[in-house]
C-alpha positions in Angstrom: 11.7 -12.9 -12.1 11.1 -16.3 -10.5 12.2 -16.6 -6.9 12.1 -19.1 -4.0 10.7 -17.9 -0.7 11.2 -21.3 0.9 14.8 -20.7 2.5 16.1 -18.9 4.8 16.1 -15.0 5.1 20.1 -15.1 4.9 20.1 -17.4 1.7 17.3 -15.8 0.1 19.0 -12.4 0.5 22.3 -13.8 -0.8 20.8 -15.5 -3.7 18.0 -13.3 -5.1 20.7 -11.5 -7.3 24.2 -12.5 -7.4 26.5 -10.2 -5.5 29.7 -8.8 -6.7 32.0 -6.6 -4.8 30.1 -3.6 -4.8 29.1 -1.6 -1.4 26.7 -3.5 0.6 26.1 -1.1 3.9 27.8 2.0 5.1 27.1 4.3 7.9 29.1 7.8 8.2 32.8 6.7 6.9 32.3 3.2 7.7 31.8 1.1 4.5 31.6 -2.7 3.9 31.1 -4.5 0.5 29.5 -7.5 0.0 32.4 -10.1 0.0 33.4 -8.5 3.5 29.6 -8.3 4.7 29.3 -12.0 4.2 32.4 -12.8 6.1 31.7 -10.4 8.8 28.0 -12.3 8.9 30.0 -15.8 9.2 32.1 -14.4 12.0 29.4 -13.3 14.2 27.1 -16.3 13.2 30.1 -18.4 14.6 30.5 -16.2 17.6 26.9 -16.8 18.6 27.3 -20.5 17.9 30.3 -20.4 20.2 28.0 -18.8 23.0 25.6 -21.8 22.4 23.1 -20.3 20.1 21.1 -22.9 18.1 18.5 -23.0 15.8 14.9 -21.7 17.3 16.8 -19.7 20.2 15.9 -15.9 20.6 18.5 -13.3 20.2 17.5 -9.8 21.0 18.7 -7.1 19.2 18.3 -3.7 21.0 20.4 -1.5 18.8 20.0 1.7 16.7 20.5 1.8 12.8 24.4 0.7 12.7 26.1 -1.4 10.6 26.4 -4.5 13.2 22.5 -4.4 13.5 22.4 -5.7 9.8 25.2 -8.0 10.1 23.9 -9.5 13.4 20.4 -9.7 12.0 21.6 -12.0 9.2 24.1 -14.0 11.1 21.2 -15.0 13.4 19.4 -16.4 10.6 22.7 -17.9 9.2 22.4 -20.1 12.2 18.3 -20.4 12.4 17.9 -18.6 15.6 15.0 -15.7 15.7 16.0 -12.1 16.0 13.8 -10.3 18.3 13.9 -6.5 17.2 13.8 -4.3 20.2 13.2 -0.5 20.4 16.9 0.6 21.8 15.2 3.4 24.0 12.6 1.5 25.7 12.1 2.1 29.3 14.3 -0.3 31.5 10.9 -2.0 32.9 9.5 -2.5 29.1 13.1 -3.8 27.9 12.6 -6.2 31.0 9.1 -7.3 30.3 10.2 -8.3 26.9 13.2 -10.4 28.0 10.8 -12.0 30.7 8.1 -12.9 27.5 10.8 -13.9 24.9 13.6 -15.6 27.1 16.5 -14.6 24.9 19.7 -16.4 25.1 21.7 -13.6 23.7 21.1 -9.6 23.7 22.8 -7.2 21.7 23.1 -3.8 23.4 24.9 -0.5 22.3 26.3 2.7 24.1 23.0 4.1 24.4 21.1 1.6 26.8 24.0 -0.4 28.0 23.7 1.3 31.5 20.1 0.9 31.8 19.3 -2.5 30.3 22.5 -4.5 31.5 20.9 -5.5 34.7 17.6 -6.5 32.9 18.7 -9.3 30.8 18.2 -12.1 32.8 20.3 -14.9 32.0 21.2 -13.9 28.2 24.6 -13.2 27.2 25.2 -9.5 26.7 27.0 -8.3 23.5 28.1 -4.6 23.4 28.2 -2.8 20.0 29.7 0.7 20.1 27.9 3.5 18.5 31.2 5.0 17.1 33.6 2.0 16.5 32.6 -1.1 14.7 33.0 -3.9 17.5 31.1 -6.6 19.4 32.3 -6.6 23.1 31.5 -10.1 24.8 31.3 -12.1 21.4 33.6 -15.1 21.3 36.1 -16.1 18.8 34.2 -17.8 16.2 33.8 -21.6 15.9 32.8 -23.7 12.7 29.0 -24.3 12.7 27.0 -26.0 10.0 25.1 -23.1 8.3 21.4 -23.5 9.0 19.1 -24.6 5.7 15.5 -23.6 6.4 12.5 -24.2 4.4 11.1 -20.7 5.2 8.6 -21.6 7.8 11.1 -21.1 10.6 10.3 -17.9 12.9 13.0 -15.3 11.7 11.9 -12.3 13.6 9.6 -11.0 16.5 8.5 -7.6 16.0 6.9 -5.6 18.5 3.6 -3.9 17.7 0.4 -2.7 18.8 -1.4 -5.5 17.1 -4.4 -5.1 15.0 -6.2 -4.5 18.2 -4.0 -2.0 19.6 -3.1 -4.2 22.5 0.8 -4.8 22.7 1.8 -8.1 21.4 4.8 -9.7 19.8 4.1 -10.6 16.2 6.3 -13.7 14.9 7.5 -13.5 11.1 9.0 -16.1 9.3 11.6 -16.5 6.7 9.0 -17.4 4.1 6.8 -14.1 4.8 9.7 -11.8 4.9 11.1 -13.0 1.7 7.9 -13.1 0.1 7.5 -9.6 0.9 10.9 -8.6 -0.5 10.2 -10.6 -3.8 6.7 -9.3 -4.1 7.6 -5.5 -4.0 10.5 -6.1 -6.1 8.8 -7.6 -8.6 5.8 -5.3 -8.6 8.0 -2.5 -9.0 9.6 -4.2 -12.2 13.1 -5.5 -10.6 14.4 -2.2 -11.2 16.8 -1.6 -8.8 20.7 -2.9 -8.7 24.0 -2.1 -7.6 23.8 1.4 -9.1 20.9 2.5 -6.4 21.5 3.6 -2.9 19.0 3.2 -0.2 18.8 5.7 2.7 17.6 3.9 5.8 16.5 6.3 8.7 13.6 4.6 9.8 14.3 2.3 12.6 15.1 -1.7 12.1 13.0 -2.4 15.0 10.2 -1.4 12.5 9.3 -3.8 9.7 9.6 -0.9 7.2 12.8 0.0 7.9 14.2 -3.8 8.4 12.4 -5.8 5.7 12.1 -3.1 2.8 14.8 -0.7 3.6 17.4 -3.5 4.4 16.2 -7.0 3.5 14.5 -6.0 0.0 17.4 -3.6 -0.8 20.1 -5.9 0.0 18.3 -8.8 -2.0 18.3 -6.4 -5.2 21.8 -5.7 -4.9 21.5 -2.0 -3.5 23.7 -0.5 -1.2 22.1 0.3 2.4 23.0 3.5 3.7 22.3 3.8 7.4 21.3 6.8 9.8 20.7 6.0 13.6 18.4 9.2 13.9 16.5 11.4 11.6 17.8 15.0 11.4 17.0 17.3 8.7 20.0 19.0 8.1 22.0 15.6 8.9 19.7 13.8 6.3 20.1 16.2 3.5 24.1 15.8 3.9 23.9 11.8 3.6 21.7 12.3 0.7 24.0 14.5 -1.2 27.3 12.9 0.2 26.1 9.1 -0.8 24.0 10.2 -3.8 20.9 8.4 -2.4 18.6 7.3 -5.1 15.8 5.7 -2.8 14.5 6.4 0.6 11.7 5.2 3.0 9.7 8.0 5.2 6.9 8.7 7.2 5.0 11.7 6.0 6.3 14.0 8.9 9.9 13.2 7.8 9.1 14.5 4.2 7.5 17.8 5.4 10.1 18.4 7.7 12.4 18.1 4.8 10.2 20.3 2.3 10.5 23.0 5.3 14.2 23.2 4.9 15.4 25.5 2.1 18.5 23.3 1.9 16.3 20.3 0.6 16.9 21.7 -2.7 19.5 21.7 -5.9 22.2 19.6 -6.2 22.2 18.4 -2.8 18.9 16.1 -3.7 19.1 15.6 -7.5 20.3 12.2 -7.4 16.4 10.9 -5.7 14.3 8.8 -7.9 12.0 6.9 -5.6 10.7 7.9 -2.0 8.3 5.6 -0.5 6.1 6.7 2.4 3.9 5.3 4.6 2.9 4.7 8.3 0.6 7.7 8.4 -2.1 9.5 5.9 -0.3 11.1 3.0 -1.9 14.0 1.7 -2.1 15.4 -1.8 -0.6 18.6 -1.0 2.7 16.9 0.3 2.7 14.8 -3.0 2.3 17.9 -4.7 5.0 19.8 -2.7 7.5 17.3 -3.3 7.0 16.7 -6.9 7.4 20.6 -7.4 10.7 20.3 -5.5 12.0 17.8 -7.3 11.3 19.6 -10.4 13.0 22.4 -9.3 16.2 20.8 -8.9 15.7 18.7 -12.1 15.7 15.3 -10.1 13.3 12.3 -11.0 12.4 11.7 -7.5 8.4 10.6 -6.9 6.7 10.3 -3.9 5.2 6.9 -3.6 2.6 6.4 -0.8 1.8 3.1 0.2 0.1 1.1 3.1 1.2 -1.9 5.1 1.7 -3.1 8.9 3.9 -5.4 10.7 1.5 -8.5 10.3 2.0 -8.3 6.7 5.7 -7.7 6.8 4.6 -4.1 6.1 4.3 -3.2 2.6 1.2 -4.8 0.9 -0.2 -1.9 -1.2 1.8 0.8 -3.2 1.4 3.3 -5.7 2.8 3.1 -8.9 4.4 5.8 -10.7 1.7 7.6 -12.8 -0.9 6.1 -10.9 -1.5 8.6 -7.9 -4.7 9.7 -6.7 -5.6 12.0 -3.8 -6.0 10.0 -0.4 -4.8 6.5 -2.3 -2.4 4.3 -1.0 -2.0 2.3 -4.6 -3.0 -1.2 -5.2 -2.0 -4.5 -4.0 1.5 -5.7 -4.7 2.6 -8.9 -6.6 0.8 -12.0 -5.1 -1.1 -10.0 -2.6 -4.7 -10.1 -2.4 -6.6 -7.4 -0.4 -10.4 -7.1 0.1 -12.6 -4.6 1.6 -15.1 -6.7 3.6 -18.0 -6.2 5.8 -18.4 -7.7 9.3 -19.2 -11.2 7.8 -15.8 -10.9 5.7 -18.0 -10.7 2.6 -16.5 -8.4 -0.1 -18.1 -5.0 -0.5 -18.8 -3.2 -3.8 -16.5 -0.3 -4.9 -16.9 2.8 -2.9 -18.4 1.2 0.3 -16.3 1.4 3.4 -15.3 -1.7 5.4 -12.3 -3.4 6.9 -9.5 -4.2 4.7 -8.3 -8.0 4.9 -5.1 -9.1 3.3 -3.9 -12.6 2.0 -0.7 -13.9 0.5 2.4 -15.7 1.5 3.7 -12.5 3.4 1.5 -12.6 6.4 2.5 -13.1 9.9 2.6 -16.8 11.4 0.9 -15.5 14.7 1.3 -13.7 18.0 4.0 -15.0 20.3 2.0 -16.9 23.1 -1.2 -15.4 22.5 -3.8 -18.3 20.5 -6.8 -15.9 21.1 -5.2 -12.9 19.5 -3.8 -15.0 16.5 -7.4 -16.6 15.9 -9.1 -13.1 16.0 -6.4 -11.9 13.5 -5.7 -14.6 10.9 -9.3 -15.9 9.4 -10.1 -18.2 6.9 -12.1 -17.1 4.1 -12.7 -19.5 1.2 -10.3 -21.8 2.4 -7.4 -19.1 2.5 -5.7 -17.6 5.5 -6.4 -14.0 5.6 -5.3 -11.2 8.0 -7.9 -9.0 9.5 -5.9 -5.3 9.5 -8.5 -3.4 11.6 -8.2 -0.6 9.1 -11.1 0.9 7.2 -10.7 1.3 3.4 -12.6 1.9 0.2 -11.6 1.1 -3.3 -12.2 3.1 -6.5 -13.1 1.7 -10.0 -9.6 1.3 -11.0 -9.0 -0.8 -7.9 -7.0 1.6 -5.8 -7.4 1.7 -2.2 -8.2 4.4 0.2 -7.4 4.3 3.7 -10.3 5.8 5.9 -9.1 4.9 9.3 -8.7 2.8 12.1 -11.8 0.8 12.8 -11.6 1.8 16.0 -11.5 5.5 15.4 -14.9 5.2 13.8 -17.3 7.8 15.1 -21.1 7.4 14.9 -23.2 10.7 15.0 -26.7 10.4 14.7 -26.2 6.7 13.4 -23.9 8.1 10.5 -20.4 6.7 9.9 -17.8 9.7 10.6 -14.1 9.3 9.7 -11.5 11.0 11.2 -9.0 10.5 8.8 -11.3 11.9 6.1 -12.0 15.1 8.1 -8.2 15.5 8.5 -7.5 15.0 4.8 -9.8 17.7 3.6 -8.7 20.2 6.6 -5.0 19.8 5.4 -6.4 20.9 2.0 -6.0 24.3 3.3 -2.5 25.8 3.1 -2.6 27.1 6.9 -3.2 23.6 8.1 -0.4 21.0 7.9 -0.4 18.3 11.0 -4.0 17.8 12.4 -6.3 15.3 14.2 -10.0 14.7 14.5 -11.4 13.4 17.8 -14.8 12.9 19.0 -15.8 14.6 22.3 -19.1 14.8 24.1 -21.4 17.6 25.4 -24.4 16.6 27.5 -24.0 13.1 26.4 -24.1 13.8 22.5 -21.0 13.6 20.3 -19.2 16.1 18.5 -16.1 16.6 16.3 -13.4 18.6 17.8 -10.3 19.2 15.3 -7.1 19.7 16.6 -4.1 21.5 14.9 -0.5 21.9 15.2 0.4 25.4 15.2 -1.1 28.6 15.9 -4.4 29.8 14.0 -6.2 32.8 13.8 -10.2 32.8 15.0 -10.7 33.9 11.4 -8.3 30.9 10.1 -10.6 28.6 12.8 -13.7 29.6 11.1 -12.2 29.2 7.5 -11.1 25.6 8.5 -14.9 24.8 9.9 -16.5 26.5 6.6 -14.0 24.6 4.3 -15.0 21.2 5.9 -18.5 22.1 5.9 -18.6 22.8 2.3 -16.5 19.7 1.2 -18.6 17.2 3.7 -21.6 16.5 5.1 -22.4 18.1 8.3 -21.7 15.5 10.6 -18.5 15.8 9.8 -17.8 19.5 10.8 -15.9 20.2 13.9 -17.6 22.0 16.4 -14.3 22.9 18.2 -10.9 23.8 17.0 -8.0 23.6 19.4 -4.3 24.7 18.5 -1.5 22.9 19.9 2.3 24.1 19.3 3.1 20.5 18.8 0.8 17.2 18.3 1.9 14.3 20.8 3.8 11.4 18.7 4.3 7.9 19.1 7.8 6.3 18.7 7.2 6.1 15.2 6.4 9.5 14.9 2.8 9.0 14.2 0.3 11.2 15.7 -0.6 10.0 19.3 -4.4 9.6 18.7 -5.1 8.0 22.0 -3.6 10.4 24.0 -5.2 13.1 21.9 -8.4 11.3 22.8 -7.9 11.2 26.5 -7.0 14.8 26.8 -9.6 16.5 24.3 -12.3 13.8 24.1 -14.6 12.5 26.5 
């Protein structure tokens, strides 16, 4: 279908498909249909306007996945302000640093951070949203306001990210970019979603995948959004069963933990149809396990790996049903151009490894107050703006993309390129290895590979892992050491913390 991305986030969401009186958003026993949702958005927008919030002002949301988070996000867009999405469990010092940098006029807090953050808000007005009760303490009575009518170029989100260089940055996303991603994704998938679908959003809204796909794209398509503040296996399975969830977003670790539970079976999960997974490498073994579980319970559920980053409003490539290939993250979604390029940004032939660059309407506007980082990330090629992802990829003859690892993780041994993510993928082919990471370490100045595995392996299994990698890969990729940890360190987004592993086991 045709869609106009050059409007505010709120207007695009409300008009992409006409909304009836079906369920818009729910959490636990609290439910809100679309008519009430739109009334609440206007009420909160009027309250923010009464506080003096105007177009271009920053409003910080340090909230978990609760209904107030969704309402406030669109209320902020309704008056043309900018929603800064903040991890609600940052340290007080990290939160204060974000406040100093972004200078918000108002801050939404909840029970989980009220005591830690209240004194660190600077001059911002504080609004408290209860974790248990739908409320906005500190928000005044609404006043009349003229709804903001944007052209899509206005900033709508500040997202915190490591950036493509690994240095913490604040990404500026426009309404145009956020709307483009939603429309591009929905059209790529054939506009198949409607009021009969229910999206489970357990990925946090301070991350683009949860916010822009889980919430924005879903509401655009008339899907009901079911919120979970935290991922817990048993609770997630209960929420899927109770709400007849059809669609969900996940990172690989979440899917692995669900599959490890005997309760993730039968009628409880029979409603699942589309599960989109990204944020980390997705193994063929995980896809197979998920497919087998779905068949066992008579469900139509399909696990679809994809790739994206906050700089492209997350999803820019996705695997369509029936087009999965081991290690692939699919093909570019509608209106997205992706190129595997060399250091001079020239496109590389099929099969050669280079940096992925991405173009289209859904790319970031830049980094807040960081012209140098913006110039290094947004580059002009053939008269068009492209984002340098900092990730290494290759393509196959069918145009599918294969993630080879972060550019900064590339290891050189005897002048040969070694890709840790490929070592990890091959290691996970063994049924006794699930989560693992390959890092470089040095002995007498010479580089070697160390494979770090989550869980316990016998000495025989360690030797088998080395033999398997040696059989499947060139000798430069073969680990000289295998280390077992009871649990691999994780980042806040549940990704394996490679930097920490490198610090502790590399060198």
